[in-house]
N, C-alpha and C positions, 0 to 999 in steps of 0.2 A: 395365271400360268399359261404361257403360249404351249399350244399342242406340240410343237417342235422340240420343246424342251421337256414336256411331260412324258412323252413316249419313251425316249432313251433312259429318263430317270426311273420310269416305271420298270423298264427292262433290267437296270441296274439292281433295283429293289428284289425283283423276282429271281434273278440269277444269283446275286450275293445271298439272298435268304435260302435259296435252293442248295447252294454250295454248303452253307452253314447247316441245314437240315440234313443233307447227306452225310456230312462229317459227324453229326451227332449220332446217326445210324451206325457209322462205322465205329464210333466210340461205344456203342452198346454191345459190339462184337469183341473189340480189343480191349476195351477198359484202360485205354492209354490216355494220359493227361493231354498231350498235344492235340489229339483229336477233339476232346472235350473243350479245352480253352479256346481253340481257334473257331471250332464249329459254333459254340455258344456266343463267343465275341462277334461273329460275323451276323448271326441271327439277331442279337440285340442291337448291334449298330444299325442294321437295315431298319429295325423296328423304331429307333429313335428318330428317324427322319419324318415319318408320318405324324408321330406324336408332337414334336416340335412345331411342324407346320400347321397341325389342327389347333395347337395352343396359340398360334399368332393369327387365326382367322379373325378379321377386324369385327365381326358381329359380337363375339364373345371373348375377345382377347383379355379384357380387363375383368370378365366375370370369374367367379371362383372356379368353374370348370375349365376355362381357358388357361388360368394360372396353374391349375393342377396337371394339366395335360402337358404344358410346356416344362414343368418341373420333373414330370415322369420321363420326358424326352431327354432332359439333362442327365437324370439318374441313368437311363439306358446308355447314353453316350459314354458316361464314366465307366460302367460296368463293362460294356462291349470293348471299349479301347484298352481298359485294364487287363481283359481276358487276352486280347490279342498281343499286348506287350509281354504277358506272362508266357505266352507261346514262344515268343522270340527270346525271352530269357532262358526258358527251359531247354529248347532246342539247340541254342547257340552258346549260352554262357552260364549254364547252372553250376559248373565247377569253379567259376570265377568270383572272387570276392568283390571286384568292382562291379561286376554283373549284378549281384545281389544288391549293392548299394545304389546302383543306377535304377534298378527296378523299383526299389523302395521309393527313391526321390521321385521317379515318375508319377506312382500312385499318390504321393503326398501332393504334387502340383495339381493332379487331376482333381483330388478330393477339394483341395483350397479353392481352385478356380471355379469349380462347379457349385460349391457351397456358397460362395459369393454371389454367382449368378442367380442362384435359386432364391437367395435372400433379396437381391434387387428385384427379381420378378414378383416376389410375394409383398413387397412393401411399396412398389412404384405406383405413381399416379396416371400412368399413360405409356403407350408403347414407345414413343420417341423419348420420354424421360427415362424409361427403363433402359433402352439401349444405350443412352449415353452415360447413365450410371454404371452399367454392367460392363462397359468397354474394356476396362483393364482386366477384368476377369475373362471375358471373351478372348481377348488377345493372348493372355497367359494360356488359356485352354488350347486355342489353336496352335500356338508355339509348341506347346507339349505334345499335342497330336503329331504334328509334322516331324518333331524329334523322334517320337516313337516309331513312325513309318520309315523315316530315314534311317534309322538304326537297323531295322529289319531288312532294308534294301541293302545297306552296306554289307551286313552279315552274309546274306544270301548270295550276293554277287562275288563276295570274297570266296565262299564255299565252291562257287561254280568255277572260278579260276583255278582253284586246287584240283578240282575233278578234270578240268581240261588238261592240266599238266599230266595227271594220271592217263587220261586217253592218249596222249601223245606217246606214252610207253606201252600202249596197248592194254591198259587196265581201265577199269571204271565202266560205268553204264551211261551212255549219252542220254537216255530218257531222264536219269536222275540229275544230271547236269543241267538239262533243259527245264526241269521243273524248278531248280534254284534260280535259273534266268528268269523264269516267267514270275515267280514269287518276288524276286528283286525288282523287275519291271513294274510289278503292281504296287510295291512300296514307293517306287520313285514317283509313280503317276499320282498315288495318294498324297505324297508330300507336295506335288506340285497343285493338287487340288486345295489342300488346306491353305497353302500360301495364297492362292487366288481368293479363297474366302476370307483370309485375314486382311487382305487388301481392301476387299468389299466392306469388311467391318470397320476399318479405319476410316473409310469414306462415309459410314453412317447408313449403309444399306441394311434392309432386312433380309437376311440370307435367304429364307425359304419363300420370299415373294418378288424378289428383284430378277430381271431377265439374266444379268450376267453371271451371279453365282449359280442360278438354276441351269445356265447353258454349260458352265463348267463342270457342274456335278453331273450332266447328262453326258457330256463328252468323255470326262475322265472316268466316270462311273461305268460306261459302257466298255472302255478299255480295261479297267480293273476287273470286271466281272468276267470279261473273257479270258483274262489271265488267271484268275482264280479257278474257272471251270477247266481250263486246260492243265492247270497245276495238278489238280487232285482227281479229275475225272475225265482225262483225256480220251477221245474215241479211238479206236484201233487204227483208223486211217492216219491220224496225227501221229501215233507212236511209230507206225511204220515210216512215215515221212522223216521224223527225227533220226531214226536208226539209219535209214538209207542215206540221209545227208552227211551223218557221221562217218559212213563208210567210203564216201566220195574222197579221192585224193585231194589234199589241200593244195 
């Protein structure tokens, strides 16, 4: 892995994991489901990346230890993404019957695709053969993840538009509207990242070893981690900037 791709990716893992850790700390005080589901989801998703990468190290990718690490990484992906989707459902659509159906369908798609990929990983006779066999599951998983983040982005940006209409009437908090903007931007960036990874998977690349997907993870991951940090733990100077900008005449 080139150092130019490794450093932003490491920064993404540190910030994403740090935001998740701080949200878990917030949950310990509030005992609210959104903090637990999102904080836990971010922590587990960031953990999944090194696990899957270690599981594909050529020296022991086909050894039992490599297969186990890769399977644990898949389990972490499913658990983390499922928790983030639950956050979207609980915050935006828990009173909606279609929201419950959509959440259940996403969980089934995650479980099915990841179970198929784990089976391919356990029974395949080589990394290239495993990649080819599990490709339908990989593409299903990536499409499901992209759908999850696109849903969250659409919901968040829709709420921001409603808050902006309130602000035009002298109501609402510009900081809250900005948080919805940041979370929506992070979701859109996540969707873009997953789409790039899906394209790489179609071309037969090993996601955690090839320069293109690593560079995409580094670039999009840096933007996502910055948006996450500003959404939940913005410094005072940033909050002052948001409020000052909202007070300027349009």
